[in-house]
C-alpha atoms as one frame of an Amber mdcrd trajectory, in Angstrom:
protein
 251.482 -80.534-100.025 252.978 -76.877-101.774 255.369 -75.496 -99.477 254.316
 -71.238 -99.440 257.556 -69.303 -98.592 256.240 -65.584 -96.932 258.338 -62.816
 -97.552 258.636 -60.882 -93.946 260.564 -58.792 -92.267 262.815 -58.556 -89.208
 261.913 -57.043 -86.003 263.260 -53.696 -85.795 263.206 -52.564 -89.172 259.996
 -49.991 -90.706 258.305 -51.283 -94.071 260.191 -49.577 -95.981 260.755 -51.900
 -99.184 263.682 -53.184 -98.100 263.433 -56.828 -98.515 265.121 -59.235 -95.926
 265.479 -63.093 -96.090 262.231 -65.261 -96.177 261.028 -66.710 -93.238 258.565
 -69.414 -92.374 258.187 -69.267 -88.174 258.760 -66.717 -85.808 257.819 -68.498
 -82.544 258.338 -66.246 -79.423 254.861 -67.459 -77.539 254.141 -70.299 -74.996
 251.490 -72.081 -74.171 249.824 -70.792 -71.158 247.181 -73.454 -70.724 244.485
 -75.538 -72.795 241.253 -75.937 -72.499 240.169 -79.705 -72.165 236.815 -79.370
 -74.392 237.994 -79.419 -78.003 234.381 -78.365 -79.142 234.402 -75.194 -77.880
 235.382 -73.016 -80.822 236.526 -70.196 -78.387 236.924 -66.322 -79.899 237.438
 -64.663 -77.016 239.048 -64.629 -73.348 238.612 -62.311 -70.688 240.880 -61.948
 -67.311 239.765 -60.312 -63.900 243.065 -59.095 -62.411 241.301 -59.280 -58.743
 241.556 -63.054 -58.539 243.273 -64.466 -61.925 240.382 -65.525 -63.194 240.134
 -66.358 -67.162 236.727 -66.625 -68.928 236.292 -68.181 -72.518 233.496 -67.795
 -74.610 232.125 -70.526 -77.122 230.947 -70.126 -80.341 229.927 -73.212 -80.485
 227.917 -74.012 -77.205 226.526 -70.456 -76.478 228.428 -70.876 -73.095 231.152
 -69.245 -70.778 233.768 -70.948 -69.031 235.497 -70.054 -65.826 239.353 -71.235
 -65.004 240.731 -70.094 -61.915 243.858 -69.555 -60.737 244.749 -73.028 -60.062
 243.564 -74.136 -63.111 239.940 -75.682 -62.434 237.554 -75.688 -64.956 233.811
 -74.809 -64.603 230.860 -73.421 -66.423 230.519 -69.484 -65.394 227.165 -69.195
 -67.523 225.733 -72.752 -68.952 224.969 -73.248 -72.680 222.413 -70.160 -74.057
 221.499 -68.909 -70.870 219.560 -66.012 -70.656 219.425 -66.318 -74.430 223.076
 -66.353 -75.192 223.869 -66.999 -78.400 227.424 -67.335 -79.568 230.119 -65.691
 -77.539 231.900 -63.361 -79.221 233.866 -60.306 -77.537 234.343 -60.360 -73.829
 235.553 -57.840 -71.411 236.098 -57.840 -67.350 235.510 -54.771 -65.887 237.814
 -55.132 -62.389 236.387 -52.157 -60.610 232.386 -52.808 -60.991 232.887 -56.514
 -60.950 231.148 -56.778 -63.991 231.720 -59.333 -67.349 230.486 -57.798 -70.573
 229.449 -59.803 -73.154 229.141 -59.623 -77.117 226.743 -62.407 -78.486 225.356
 -63.105 -81.816 223.439 -66.001 -83.835 225.541 -67.639 -86.110 226.215 -71.044
 -87.865 228.955 -72.222 -85.451 225.997 -72.054 -82.608 224.843 -76.231 -82.448
 221.051 -75.858 -83.260 221.251 -72.401 -85.129 218.903 -72.464 -88.119 218.072
 -69.136 -88.480 218.146 -67.898 -92.175 219.600 -64.263 -92.464 217.955 -63.077
 -95.400 214.395 -63.692 -94.339 214.638 -64.351 -90.350 217.605 -61.942 -89.839
 220.016 -62.720 -87.306 219.703 -61.032 -83.471 222.374 -60.325 -81.864 222.997
 -58.468 -78.112 225.099 -57.194 -75.299 225.065 -58.952 -71.753 226.409 -57.752
 -68.649 226.868 -60.047 -65.930 227.857 -59.941 -62.166 231.338 -61.703 -61.463
 230.436 -62.430 -58.246 226.971 -64.065 -58.324 227.282 -65.581 -62.218 223.660
 -63.672 -62.351 222.722 -61.733 -65.638 222.265 -57.702 -64.682 221.080 -56.753
 -68.100 221.415 -57.457 -71.531 220.340 -55.295 -74.250 218.935 -57.299 -77.320
 218.606 -56.575 -80.963 216.024 -58.906 -82.925 214.603 -57.533 -86.161 213.366
 -59.742 -88.660 215.305 -59.198 -92.113 218.075 -57.440 -90.011 221.992 -59.216
 -89.795 223.002 -57.904 -86.403 226.512 -59.208 -84.685 227.713 -57.182 -81.863
 231.560 -58.300 -82.293 233.967 -56.766 -79.724 233.651 -54.431 -76.980 236.269
 -52.273 -74.769 235.884 -50.026 -72.077 236.981 -47.251 -70.380 238.496 -46.394
 -67.142 235.026 -44.637 -65.437 233.363 -47.818 -67.221 231.807 -46.981 -70.105
 231.226 -49.332 -73.009 232.225 -48.916 -76.312 230.934 -51.644 -78.922 231.254
 -52.594 -82.933 228.599 -53.497 -85.010 228.907 -55.392 -87.902 226.650 -56.682
 -91.285 222.977 -54.439 -91.171 223.960 -51.025 -90.500 227.646 -51.099 -89.114
 227.611 -48.539 -86.298 229.770 -48.216 -83.101 227.725 -48.270 -80.202 228.296
 -47.253 -76.790 226.977 -47.717 -73.100 227.449 -45.063 -70.942 227.480 -46.306
 -67.191 225.461 -43.455 -66.031 222.673 -43.852 -68.502 222.487 -47.310 -68.581
 221.269 -47.705 -72.899 222.461 -48.663 -75.498 222.886 -45.928 -77.992 225.087
 -45.114 -81.302 228.289 -43.150 -81.007 229.366 -43.304 -84.532 227.740 -44.204
 -87.967 230.458 -47.007 -89.657 228.331 -47.873 -92.540 231.368 -46.717 -94.715
 233.369 -49.448 -93.307 233.623 -53.023 -93.891 233.520 -55.594 -91.350 234.404
 -53.421 -87.939 235.827 -56.051 -85.841 238.421 -55.667 -82.956 238.499 -52.278
 -80.972 240.702 -50.927 -78.193 241.143 -47.263 -76.108 243.940 -45.416 -75.740
 245.388 -44.900 -72.030 244.135 -41.307 -71.863 240.634 -42.626 -72.845 241.039
 -39.916 -75.982 240.643 -42.443 -78.627 238.934 -45.414 -79.988 240.786 -47.601
 -82.247 238.833 -50.302 -84.144 239.903 -52.704 -86.889 238.352 -53.031 -90.156
 238.623 -54.162 -94.177 239.943 -50.813 -94.469 242.654 -50.767 -92.008 242.224
 -49.674 -88.571 239.634 -46.544 -87.980 240.337 -44.056 -85.198 237.587 -42.223
 -83.360 237.272 -39.176 -81.315 234.904 -40.124 -78.473 234.081 -36.775 -77.520
 233.673 -35.411 -80.942 233.100 -38.696 -83.075 235.640 -37.432 -85.443 236.932
 -40.423 -87.891 239.443 -41.345 -89.889 242.065 -44.028 -91.082 245.407 -44.597
 -89.770 247.831 -43.697 -92.787 250.887 -46.163 -92.438 254.462 -46.135 -93.635
 254.822 -47.777 -97.056 254.854 -51.245 -96.739 252.915 -52.248 -94.168 249.620
 -54.009 -94.294 246.669 -53.907 -92.226 243.766 -54.260 -94.793 241.811 -57.000
 -96.838 243.164 -60.086 -95.992 245.950 -58.810 -93.711 242.982 -57.300 -91.742
 243.365 -57.149 -87.641 240.909 -59.115 -85.747 241.969 -58.774 -81.912 243.488
 -55.414 -81.452 245.155 -54.006 -78.220 246.341 -50.695 -77.202 250.168 -51.099
 -75.207 252.735 -48.139 -74.987 251.392 -46.107 -77.736 251.287 -48.583 -80.054
 248.487 -51.665 -81.435 249.167 -55.179 -80.763 247.350 -56.625 -83.572 246.004
 -60.201 -83.983 246.159 -61.175 -87.531 244.348 -64.563 -88.629 244.473 -65.250
 -92.243 248.542 -64.362 -91.611 248.849 -66.406 -88.775 250.496 -63.914 -86.929
 250.610 -61.121 -84.102 252.068 -57.879 -84.319 253.212 -54.652 -83.205 251.798
 -51.348 -84.895 253.987 -48.782 -83.572 251.951 -44.967 -83.930 253.505 -41.560
 -84.104 253.143 -39.345 -81.599 249.612 -37.981 -82.659 248.857 -41.440 -82.784
 247.539 -41.311 -86.647 249.824 -42.711 -88.243 251.455 -46.593 -87.986 254.951
 -46.152 -88.588 256.582 -49.229 -87.931 255.953 -53.112 -87.152 257.470 -55.531
 -85.292 257.067 -59.518 -85.526 255.808 -60.924 -82.242 254.553 -64.319 -83.069
 254.350 -66.115 -87.019 253.067 -69.585 -87.898 253.441 -70.954 -84.773 252.944
 -75.015 -84.496 249.216 -74.022 -82.520 247.852 -71.748 -84.592 244.733 -72.463
 -86.549 242.369 -69.332 -86.661 244.323 -67.533 -83.653 241.651 -64.705 -82.644
 241.680 -62.578 -79.646 243.380 -61.956 -76.846 243.595 -59.781 -73.403 246.553
 -57.862 -72.398 248.297 -58.875 -69.007 251.048 -56.162 -67.575 253.353 -56.942
 -70.199 252.291 -60.027 -71.799 249.387 -60.871 -74.724 247.365 -64.060 -74.077
 245.376 -64.892 -76.823 243.276 -67.666 -78.823 245.515 -69.936 -80.812 243.278
 -72.368 -82.566 239.726 -70.938 -82.653 239.377 -73.678 -85.255 236.747 -71.824
 -86.873 236.996 -74.070 -90.592 236.555 -77.529 -88.758 233.119 -78.033 -90.523
 231.871 -80.478 -92.841 230.640 -79.875 -96.184 226.764 -80.981 -94.634 227.716
 -78.383 -91.816 228.364 -80.973 -89.046 231.661 -80.580 -86.670 234.780 -82.683
 -87.665 235.010 -85.728 -85.118 236.649 -85.035 -81.662 239.891 -87.212 -83.230
 240.332 -84.439 -85.777 240.378 -81.508 -83.224 242.293 -79.914 -80.531 242.331
 -78.732 -77.200 241.716 -74.961 -77.299 245.213 -73.204 -76.668 245.728 -70.068
 -74.939 248.835 -68.788 -75.675 251.102 -65.914 -74.317 253.922 -63.809 -75.095
 255.798 -60.758 -73.749 255.712 -57.771 -75.439 258.802 -55.561 -73.805 261.382
 -58.049 -75.594 260.983 -57.340 -78.981 262.781 -54.363 -80.247
């Protein structure tokens, strides 16, 4: 196997064109837990701060697993319950005790046969009661010939929801708590693959990862702008971000194709990335790291979504070729 060396930069230096020694690994993450279900193919993990429960969604089975503080596992939402398809973005609203879920059709899902071009692809947002597990409401979009995909979701301190939508007619959607209906907040048609989304601590800006980089949206005015980057900082194309999290005037970004987690330090105006700090790179458990959740000063994230684990005929690899889904955790404040 050909050995590939990536040129990276030591934490604490901005990307200013000064090359450092090449490194192959930079590991600060520890295993938080593994999930004893190899064929889960999880894309997202959510956390309830009220009782220490984690929720892990399956793109393969269309279900949501609950992991208690004591490490016990059970199905919180059964496979394809309430019309769920692949489980994508999820967020817990700990104040109102709701679980918000983005779900979409797709080939990862067992038994999914729809053709995007002819039948389109359905997608929606589901709202669950965390106490009972019952569906409160769902917002479902299924239009023949249109490919819909609600990707990621975030919420503000008032309980208003914001979600990215890609493929047919990329848009930023919102569900305002007092209105209870799905509506467009901003058109994103100029962007490719709107993905991870997060919100500033003061609820002023949304930050959205996409192929073009990271876009900042002013919530009240709808004004959009792509964050500027100091020379050498790359968050576009193959280096684009999946999971994105606002933390102390920085953005924490998970870059699947880079097998990395980085802190993207913002300027005071929050319109420019002035420095990147490497947090994790090439952890041994990484196989398509995807998204995670911030818990105080730590990031818990899915290390191995294993989305590439399919044979040419579309069948999933046998169990002996798969690994238990692994949630890694890494402290964010011991970086420079």
